[in-house]
N, C-alpha and C positions, 0 to 999 in steps of 0.2 A: 504494500500500500504506500503510494507516494503522492505528492502534490496536495497536501492539506493546506487550505488557505488560512490565513490569520489576519487579524486587524490589530494594529497598535494604536491605543487611545490613551489620553490623559484624563483621569477622573478627578473630580473636585477641583477642576482647573477652569479659569476663564480665558485662557489662551494656550496655544501649543507650548509644550516643554515646561509647563508648570504642573502642579498637582501630582498625582500618583500614577506613573505609567503602568499600563496593563496590556498584556498580550492575550487576545481572544482567539483561540484555535477552534476551527470548525471541522466537522465531519470525522471526528476521531473515535467513533463508537467502537471500532474494533481494536483500538489501542489497549495494551495491557497497562496495569497500574505502573509497572516499572518504566514503560515507555513514556507515559505522561509525566512521571517524575523526572525522567531524563530530559524531556523537552523543556520543562520548567527550569531545570538547572541550566540548560543552554541559554534560555532567555535571561536568566539571572535577574529577574525583577522581583519585587517583594511578593507578587503573586502572578500566576498564569492561570487562566480559566479556560476550560474545555466545554463547548456548548454541544449538547447531546439530545437525542429524542427522549421524551419522558417515558418512564416505566409505569405510569399510572394515568388514568383519564382525568384525575384531579388537577393535573399540571399542564401548562402550555409548552414547557420546555424543561430541560434539566441541565445543571452545571456541576462540574467537579473543579475544585480549586486547589492548586498546589503552590506552596512556597518553593524555594530552591531545595529544601530538604524534607518536606513533609506535606501531607494532604490535610486540608482544613475542612471541617463539616459546614462551616458558614463563614463568609467574609463579605464585607460591605462593598468595598470598591470594585471587586470583581463582579459582584451581582449587579451593581449599578451599570458598570461598563458593558457587561454582556447583554443586559436587557436593552440598553440604548442601541448597541450595534445590531442586535436581532430585529428591533423595530425599524431601524434605519434601512435595513436591507429587505424588509418585508416578510421576514420569517414569523414574526409575531406582530400583533396590532399595537398601536399606541393606546394609552389608557391603562386600564386595570388588567393585569395578567398574574399568573401564578407560576412561581419558580420552584422546581424540585431540586433540593440539594441534600447534603448529608445531614442537615438539621431538620429536614422535613419539607413541607410545602410552605413557601414564603410569599405573601402578597407583595406585588410590585406595581407601582404606577409609573408609566413611561411617558415622557413628553418630548418635544423636539429638542430641548436643551439638555436633558438629563433624565434622572429617575429618582423616585423615592421608594425605599425598600423598608419593609418591616423587620425589626429585630426578631431573634428567636425568643425562647422562653426566658423571662427575666428571673435571675437568681442572684442571691448574695451569698458570700462565703465567709471565710475566717478573717479576723483582724490580723494585721501584720505589724512587725516591728519597724516603725517609721525611721528610726535612726539607722538601722541596718540597710533599709532600702536607699536612704539618702547617701550612705557611704558607698553603695554599689554604683552610684552615678556621680561620684566625686563631689557630693554636697555634704553639708553638716546639719546637725540638729537645729541650728539657728535659721536654716533655710526653710524648715518645715512649718506648715501652718496647722495649728491644732494638735491635739493629742489623740483624738478618737476618730479621725477622719481618714483612716488608711486601712485598706482591706482588699478583698477580691469581689468581683461582681461579673455577671454575664448577661448577655441577651443574644445567645447563640454560641458564644465562646467566652471562657473565663479569662480575665485580665487582672493584674495587680495594679493598685492605684496609690499614688503618693501625691498629696497636695503640697505645693510649695509657694513661696512668694514669687511674683511674676518675673523679677529679674533673675531668679535662680533657674528658671526653665532654660534659658539660653546658655547659662553657665555650666550646665550638666555635661559631664564627660564620663560616659558609662564604661564600666569594666565588664566585658562580656561574661567571663566566668562567674563573677559575683552576681550579676543580674540573673543568670540561669540558676545559680544556687539558691537565691533568695525569692525566686518567683516560681518554684517548682509547682507543676500542676496547672499552670496558666500559659497562655500564649506568650505573654511578655509583660513588661512594666510600662504603665501609662503615667508619665510625669505631667502634672497639670497645675495651672493657676486658674482661679475662677473669680469673676467679678459679678456678684449678684445684682448690682445696680444696672449693669449693661447686659446681663445674661450672656457673657462671653467667656469662653475658656481658651487658654493658650496651652497647647498640648505638644508633647513629644512622646513617641512610643518606641520602646526598645524590645526587640524580640530575637536576640541572638540564638536562642534555642531552636527557633524555627528557621534559622538561616538568614534572618533579616536584622542587621545591626540596628538600623533605624528606619521606620516607615514614614514616608512623607505625608501620608494621609490615610487613615484607617476608618472604615465604616463600622466594622464590628467593634472596635474599641470605642467608637463614638457612642453607639447605642448602649454599650456596657457602662460607659461613663454616666449616661443618663440614669441608669439603675443605681449606680453608686451615689450620685448626687442626691437622689431622693432618700436613699437609705441613710445617708449621713446628714440629712436635714438641710441640705444646701439648695434643694428645690422643694416646692410645696408638696405636702403629703396627699393632697386630693386635687382632682381636676387635671386639666391639660396645661403643661408648661413647655416652653421651648428655649433653646439657647443655641448660640453659634460657636463653632470651633475654628480656630486658626491653627494650622499645623504646617510643618514642612519648610518654614522660612529658613531655619538653620541649615537646611540641605540645599538651599537655592531653588526649592520647588514649592512655592506657597500653595497651600490647599485650604479650601473653605467648605465647611459642612454645616447643615442646618438639622438640628435634632429636635424631635418632639417626643414628649414623655406623658403618658396617661397614668395617673396614680389614683389609688383608692385606699383609704385608711393606712397611709404610710407605706404601701407596697405598690410597686410598678406593675401594671397589667399589660402595657403595650408600649413599644418604642418604634420610632421610624427615623431614618436618616436620608437626607436628600443631598444630591450633588450634581453638578453639571459635568458634561463630557465633551471632549474635543478630539476629533479624529486627527491622527498624525501620519499613519502609514498603513499600507496594505501589502501583504506578501504571500509567499508560498513556501512551505517546508518541502524541500526537494528530496531529502533523505530522512528516514525515520529510524528510531532505535530498534 
């Protein structure tokens, strides 16, 4: 099997060569797991997504998402980018569609500029040692905000969270081994500042255990951050709230995300993240693993 087409797009970007780059590979239903992993390693982006026929009538299409070293059950920027590309090429319709992935069936709304995707099941996990997390990214206890606002949360995939003062976000210098050791059981560490007055978060995400030292823009971490913010009383415990995320500037690839969180009695019941997509290139895989 040769000649698989692919699209290269930038997600969470307002212009080419910003945001988070993504390879969208089509027609690879016959590829083995090892072949998909090898292709993702070849692209060497934070994630590569494979668009596939669904295996259930409940979905319009299916995706599988790989980092350079592992497969993920759910990821935001590949889901947004894949949906936009498939709608742009007429494979699926614009509007409301349903994506099948490792985390189940996920609602997606696609428009001309990008897409909004629902997060997976909201969950909260254990609290973490903030000082140890700060040390893992070259910061100190003085950079940390609060004593009880650090832990793990998920909306499709678990991440560890550390809230710091805004100036500390850019100063972070992660140690890969330390981050992996102190965030075991999660995709990676989300370092963030949050301004309740403007409802804006400044984010960096480090996932060396998944082969991504730093992600310029992450949808899965964005919706998980929404769960974390409600759990730590930084967003309202009831009703619908929203916030904006800025990420990737430290990598020269600024990304912008819009997150919406639905909460009831202090628990998150639903999350979504929206981002725009820009087409960059189209090509063909001439040889396959």
